[in-house]
C-alpha positions as a Markdown table, in Angstrom:
| # | Residue | x | y | z |
|---|---|---|---|---|
| 1 | Met | 39.2 | -119.7 | 65.8 |
| 2 | Phe | 42.5 | -117.9 | 65.0 |
| 3 | Lys | 41.4 | -117.7 | 61.3 |
| 4 | Glu | 38.0 | -116.1 | 62.3 |
| 5 | Phe | 39.8 | -113.6 | 64.5 |
| 6 | Lys | 42.2 | -112.8 | 61.7 |
| 7 | Glu | 39.4 | -112.2 | 59.3 |
| 8 | Phe | 37.6 | -110.0 | 61.8 |
| 9 | Ala | 40.7 | -108.0 | 62.8 |
| 10 | Phe | 41.8 | -107.2 | 59.3 |
| 11 | Lys | 38.5 | -106.3 | 57.7 |
| 12 | Gly | 38.3 | -102.7 | 56.4 |
| 13 | Asn | 35.6 | -101.7 | 58.9 |
| 14 | Val | 37.8 | -102.6 | 61.9 |
| 15 | Ile | 40.7 | -100.7 | 60.6 |
| 16 | Asp | 38.4 | -97.7 | 59.9 |
| 17 | Leu | 37.0 | -97.9 | 63.4 |
| 18 | Ala | 40.5 | -97.9 | 64.9 |
| 19 | Val | 41.5 | -94.9 | 62.8 |
| 20 | Gly | 38.3 | -93.1 | 63.9 |
| 21 | Val | 39.0 | -93.8 | 67.6 |
| 22 | Ile | 42.6 | -92.4 | 67.3 |
| 23 | Ile | 41.4 | -89.3 | 65.5 |
| 24 | Gly | 38.5 | -88.9 | 67.9 |
| 25 | Gly | 41.0 | -89.0 | 70.9 |
| 26 | Ala | 43.2 | -86.4 | 69.2 |
| 27 | Phe | 40.1 | -84.3 | 68.4 |
| 28 | Gly | 39.0 | -84.5 | 72.0 |
| 29 | Lys | 42.3 | -83.2 | 73.2 |
| 30 | Ile | 42.1 | -80.3 | 70.8 |
| 31 | Val | 38.5 | -79.4 | 72.0 |
| 32 | Thr | 39.6 | -79.7 | 75.6 |
| 33 | Ser | 42.5 | -77.3 | 75.0 |
| 34 | Leu | 40.1 | -74.9 | 73.1 |
| 35 | Val | 37.7 | -74.9 | 76.0 |
| 36 | Asn | 40.3 | -74.7 | 78.8 |
| 37 | Asp | 42.7 | -72.3 | 77.2 |
| 38 | Leu | 40.5 | -70.0 | 75.0 |
| 39 | Leu | 36.8 | -70.2 | 75.7 |
| 40 | Met | 36.6 | -70.4 | 79.4 |
| 41 | Pro | 39.2 | -67.7 | 80.1 |
| 42 | Ala | 37.4 | -65.4 | 77.7 |
| 43 | Leu | 34.0 | -66.2 | 79.3 |
| 44 | Gly | 35.5 | -65.7 | 82.7 |
| 45 | Ile | 36.7 | -62.2 | 81.7 |
| 46 | Leu | 33.2 | -61.4 | 80.4 |
| 47 | Leu | 31.8 | -62.5 | 83.7 |
| 48 | Gly | 34.0 | -60.2 | 85.7 |
| 49 | Gly | 37.3 | -62.2 | 86.0 |
| 50 | Val | 35.9 | -65.5 | 87.1 |
| 51 | Asp | 38.4 | -68.5 | 86.9 |
| 52 | Phe | 36.2 | -71.5 | 86.2 |
| 53 | Thr | 38.8 | -74.0 | 87.4 |
| 54 | Gln | 38.7 | -72.4 | 90.9 |
| 55 | Leu | 34.9 | -72.5 | 91.2 |
| 56 | Lys | 34.0 | -75.0 | 93.9 |
| 57 | Tyr | 31.7 | -75.6 | 96.9 |
| 58 | Val | 33.8 | -76.5 | 100.0 |
| 59 | Ile | 32.1 | -79.3 | 102.0 |
| 60 | Thr | 34.8 | -79.5 | 104.7 |
| 61 | Pro | 37.8 | -77.1 | 104.8 |
| 62 | Ala | 41.4 | -78.3 | 105.0 |
| 63 | Ile | 42.6 | -79.1 | 108.5 |
| 64 | Gly | 46.4 | -79.5 | 108.8 |
| 65 | Glu | 47.5 | -82.3 | 106.6 |
| 66 | Ile | 43.9 | -83.3 | 105.6 |
| 67 | Pro | 42.9 | -81.7 | 102.3 |
| 68 | Glu | 39.6 | -80.0 | 101.8 |
| 69 | Ser | 36.6 | -81.9 | 100.5 |
| 70 | Ala | 35.0 | -79.8 | 97.7 |
| 71 | Ile | 32.6 | -80.1 | 94.8 |
| 72 | Met | 34.5 | -78.7 | 91.8 |
| 73 | Tyr | 31.6 | -77.4 | 89.8 |
| 74 | Gly | 33.8 | -75.1 | 87.7 |
| 75 | Thr | 35.6 | -78.1 | 86.2 |
| 76 | Phe | 32.3 | -79.8 | 85.7 |
| 77 | Ile | 31.1 | -76.7 | 83.7 |
| 78 | Gln | 34.2 | -76.9 | 81.5 |
| 79 | Ser | 33.5 | -80.6 | 80.9 |
| 80 | Ile | 30.0 | -79.8 | 79.8 |
| 81 | Val | 31.2 | -77.2 | 77.4 |
| 82 | Asp | 33.7 | -79.8 | 76.0 |
| 83 | Phe | 30.9 | -82.3 | 75.5 |
| 84 | Leu | 28.7 | -79.8 | 73.8 |
| 85 | Ile | 31.4 | -78.8 | 71.3 |
| 86 | Ile | 32.3 | -82.4 | 70.5 |
| 87 | Ala | 28.6 | -83.4 | 70.2 |
| 88 | Phe | 27.9 | -80.5 | 67.9 |
| 89 | Ser | 30.9 | -81.2 | 65.8 |
| 90 | Ile | 29.9 | -84.9 | 65.4 |
| 91 | Phe | 26.3 | -83.8 | 64.6 |
| 92 | Val | 27.6 | -81.5 | 61.8 |
| 93 | Phe | 29.9 | -84.2 | 60.4 |
| 94 | Ile | 27.2 | -86.8 | 60.4 |
| 95 | Arg | 24.7 | -84.4 | 58.9 |
| 96 | Leu | 27.1 | -83.5 | 56.1 |
| 97 | Phe | 27.9 | -87.2 | 55.6 |
| 98 | Asn | 24.2 | -88.1 | 55.3 |
| 99 | Arg | 23.5 | -85.2 | 53.0 |
| 100 | Lys | 26.4 | -86.3 | 50.7 |
| 101 | Lys | 25.1 | -89.8 | 50.8 |
| 102 | Lys | 21.6 | -88.7 | 49.7 |
| 103 | Glu | 23.0 | -86.7 | 46.8 |
| 104 | Glu | 24.5 | -89.8 | 45.1 |
| 105 | Pro | 21.6 | -91.4 | 43.3 |
| 106 | Ala | 21.5 | -95.1 | 43.2 |
| 107 | Pro | 22.1 | -96.5 | 39.7 |
| 108 | Glu | 18.9 | -97.6 | 38.1 |
| 109 | Pro | 18.9 | -101.3 | 37.3 |
| 110 | Glu | 18.7 | -102.2 | 33.7 |
| 111 | Pro | 15.3 | -103.5 | 32.6 |
| 112 | Ala | 15.3 | -107.2 | 32.4 |
| 113 | Lys | 15.3 | -108.8 | 29.0 |
| 114 | Pro | 12.0 | -110.3 | 28.0 |
| 115 | Ser | 12.0 | -114.1 | 28.0 |
| 116 | Gln | 11.7 | -116.1 | 24.7 |
| 117 | Glu | 8.0 | -116.7 | 25.4 |
| 118 | Val | 7.3 | -113.0 | 25.8 |
| 119 | Leu | 9.2 | -112.3 | 22.6 |
| 120 | Leu | 7.2 | -115.0 | 20.7 |
| 121 | Leu | 3.9 | -113.7 | 22.1 |
| 122 | Glu | 4.8 | -110.1 | 21.0 |
| 123 | Glu | 5.6 | -111.4 | 17.5 |
| 124 | Ile | 2.3 | -113.2 | 17.4 |
| 125 | Arg | 0.5 | -110.1 | 18.6 |
| 126 | Asp | 2.1 | -108.0 | 15.9 |
| 127 | Leu | 1.2 | -110.5 | 13.2 |
| 128 | Leu | -2.4 | -110.6 | 14.3 |
| 129 | Lys | -2.6 | -106.8 | 14.3 |
| 130 | Lys | -1.1 | -106.7 | 10.8 |
| 131 | Asn | -3.6 | -109.3 | 9.5 |
| 132 | Asn | -6.6 | -107.4 | 10.9 |
């Protein structure tokens, strides 16, 4: 069982997958920062100074020590923008990858050598044509 696990864990595909997960996590942080720190503030300014992180629907207001209950739909909008950017980036990457994959033509297999019987039959055919 340990041998099987070792073979599985150290195959190239598993290592590639691990690298992809790590890079994907870092990419997600970059996109989150892009959305939170650049896009949403710029969009907020265009919409008249709206701060998306503060957009919420208060269900029950805060009373003394009890915090308010609210639906934070501004944060939800930011998460949707994050998702759309990441999904579009992955779409573009996969599209480019598939296009590159299609451009590489598969090598044509060499024609199979004719068998001894076929060679002999061709020789007989050629001799018969020559005699006629």
